N, C-alpha and C positions, 0 to 999 in steps of 0.2 A: 521613346517612345513607343508608344503601345499600339500594335499591329491592327491596321480595320480590314475586315473583310467584308467584301461585294456578293451580297447573291440575291440575286432577286430582284435587283434595286433596291435592296435593306443594306444600311451601313450595320454589319455587325463589329459591334468592340470586343476584342479579343482579353482574355483576363491578365494582367502581369504577369499571376501568378498564383497557384493555386493554394488557398489560405487553410489552417487548420485550425479547423471548430476549437475553441476555448475550453476546457477541461468543465464537465458538471459533475461535483460528486456527492455521494451518497455515503452519509456516518451512520454504522448499526447505531441501533437505538440498543438498551442497557439490558443488563441479565436481571432476571426477577431477582429476588433475593432466595440466597439460600440457606436452608437453618439446618439442614441434615449431616452438615461436617463443623468441623472444628474451628475457630475462628483463625485466619492466617495474619489478622491484622488489628490494629485495636477498634478500626470501624466496621458498618455494618457491611456485607455482602452489597447492596444497593448502595450506600453511599460510596463505597468505595466503585461502583461498576459508573456512578457519574463522574467523581471525579477524574476517571480514565476518559470517557466520552468527551468531558471536557478540557480535558488536553489537548486530545485528539483533535477538538474544533478549534481551539484555538493557536495549535500547530497547523494548519489547515488553512488558516484566516491569515496568519502571520507569512505564512507563502504565496497566499493574493487568492485562494480558493476562495470560495462563496460555498461551503460544506450545507449540505440540509441532511436533517435527521428522519430516516428510513428504514424500516425494517423488509419493506418490499419494494426493493428498485426497479424491478418491474412496473410498477405505477404511476413512476416517476420517468424524466427528461434526464435521466443520469448515466454518463457513462460509465462511471465507477463505483461500485460500494466497497466499502472500506471499514476491515474488521478489525477490533481489537481485544488486549486482554480485558474482560469485564462485558464487551458485548454479548448478544444476545446467540444464542446459537441460530442457524439458519443451514437446514442440511442443502447440499449441494447438489440434492435433486432438484430442490423446489429452484435452487438460482439458475440450475443447469442450461433450463431452454432460453433464458433470457440472457446468459453468457455467452451460450453458442451461435446467439442471433448477433455476436458482433459487439459486446459490452464487457467490464475488464469486472474482476474482484482481486482487491489488495490484503492480504490477511498480516497481521504482524502477531507472532506467537502463535499458541496451538487454540485459542477460543475463535471460531469462522464456520466457513461452509468446510472446509479441509476439501474442496480440488486437489490437493496434493497431500498425499497421508506423510506424517512427521512425528517425531520425537522429540522429546528434552530432559533438559538435565538442571537441575537443582545447583545456583554456585553462591555463592558469598552475595548477599546483597549491595550492590551498586558498586562491585568489584569491577576492573578492567577487564575487557575481554578486545582480544584482537582477533581485527577482521583484516581479514586478505583477499582481495581481488582476485579470480580465477581468469574471468574474461572480462578483460580490459575495453573492448569494442563493444560491449554490447550498451544500447544507449540509456541499459538503466545505472549502466555505471561509471556513465558522462558526467565529468566535473570531480571526479574522486581521484583520491590518492592510491595506490596500487593497497595500502595498509596505513589503518590507524586502530588507534583502543575507543572502544564503545562501554554497554554495559547490558544487560539482560533485560528482555521486553517485561519484566515483571519490574522496575528501578523506578516504581512507580513515583506521580507526583504527588499521593496519599503517602500513609507511614505504612508499607508492607516491609516485612521483615523476611521476606523470603526472596529469591529473583529467580530465574530459570535463561536460558538460550534455547535454541530450538536450530532442527535442523530437517529439511525433505528427507523422507526417506524410499519415495522414487525415483528412479533415472531418470529424472529430470535433470535439464541443462543444469549446470555446476555455476553460477555466477559469481560466489564469497563464500568463504570458508571461516568459520564462526571458533574461535579458540581451539581450532584442529579438525572441526568436523564440517566435512564437505557439506553443499548446498543450505550454508545459513542462509545464504538469498537464491531463491531459484525461483525459472517463470516459465513459462510456457503458451502454445498454443491450446486453446480449448474450443475447438469447432472453429466458428469464425470471429472469437472469444480470448480473452486473456486472462490468465491469473497467475500472480506474484504470490509469493512467500518471503518474509523476512522473519529473521528468527533473534532478534535482538532489536533492542531501544531504536525507533527509528521516529518519534514525534515523543511531547513534552519538554519538561525541565534537564531531562538529563540527555537530550540528543543533543549531539554537538552538528556544527554547520558539515560536516560531510554525511550524518545519517540523515539530516534531510535534505538534503540533494538524493539521496539515495530516495528518498518518503515522494520528492517531489516526480522524480524521472521514474519513479514505478508508477503511479499512479498516470501519468503523460505516456508511458509505456502500452498500459495495460488497456488504456481507452481509445486508443489511438487517436489524442487529442492533446491541444497544446498547454503547457503549463501559463500562467498566468504574465503577461509580459513578454510573450515568446511565439514566433508562428511557427518553429520550425519541427520540422515533421518529426514526432514521436520515435521514428524509426533512426533517425540521425545519429551517429556519435555526434 
C-alpha cells in the first residue's frame, strides 16, 4: 500500500518508487562524401554511411528505442547521442557542454566525438574476435557472459572489404578486452554526463545477442535512463 502524508490538512500520496525516464536516443547524421581517398568498398562513401546509419537505426528500433537523427543533440530532448562508423564527425569540444550538463555519448569505433582517445587495428573482414569482460560488476556488462566472439566494428551491413577493432588509449576504466587489447569497451564520467566507447560491432546483422545487450546497456548507463521495457536504475547491475 502506498503511504499517505498529511501536511497542513492536505493529503499527499507518496510515490511507490522513483521512476527512471525512458531513454531518448539521437543517432548521428551521415558523413559527407569523401572523394580524396581510394574506395574501400564497392559502394560510394555516402551510400556506405547511409547503410551504416540504417543498420544502427534498425538495431535501436529492434531493441525498443525510438531513435531520431540529429547532428546537434543539444537542440533535442535526447539523453544520448550515438555515433557509428560512417557518421559525421562532431568534435568533442562542440558537444562537451551538452554532455557535461548530464547527457551521454556512445561511440562505436573511431568515428565520433572522440571524448576518449582511441587506436585501431585492421583485421580480416568479419573474422571472429574474442571479447573478455574484465569488470563484470559494471552495469554495461549486465546480462552478458564473461567472454564471447564478435566481429570488428567495420563488419558492415554493406560490402566493406576491410575491418577494424578499436580500444581506448586513455587511462579510462577497462571494462572489456577485444582480441587482447584492453579498453575495447570503456566508459567514464564527463562532468555530470557519461561517455562510452565500444571497439567492435554492437549493431547490425553481424552483431550477436551479447553485442546488442552491450549497446542497450551502454545507452542506458550513458543517459542515466531506462532501456525499453525496463525501469531499473541504469546504475544497477
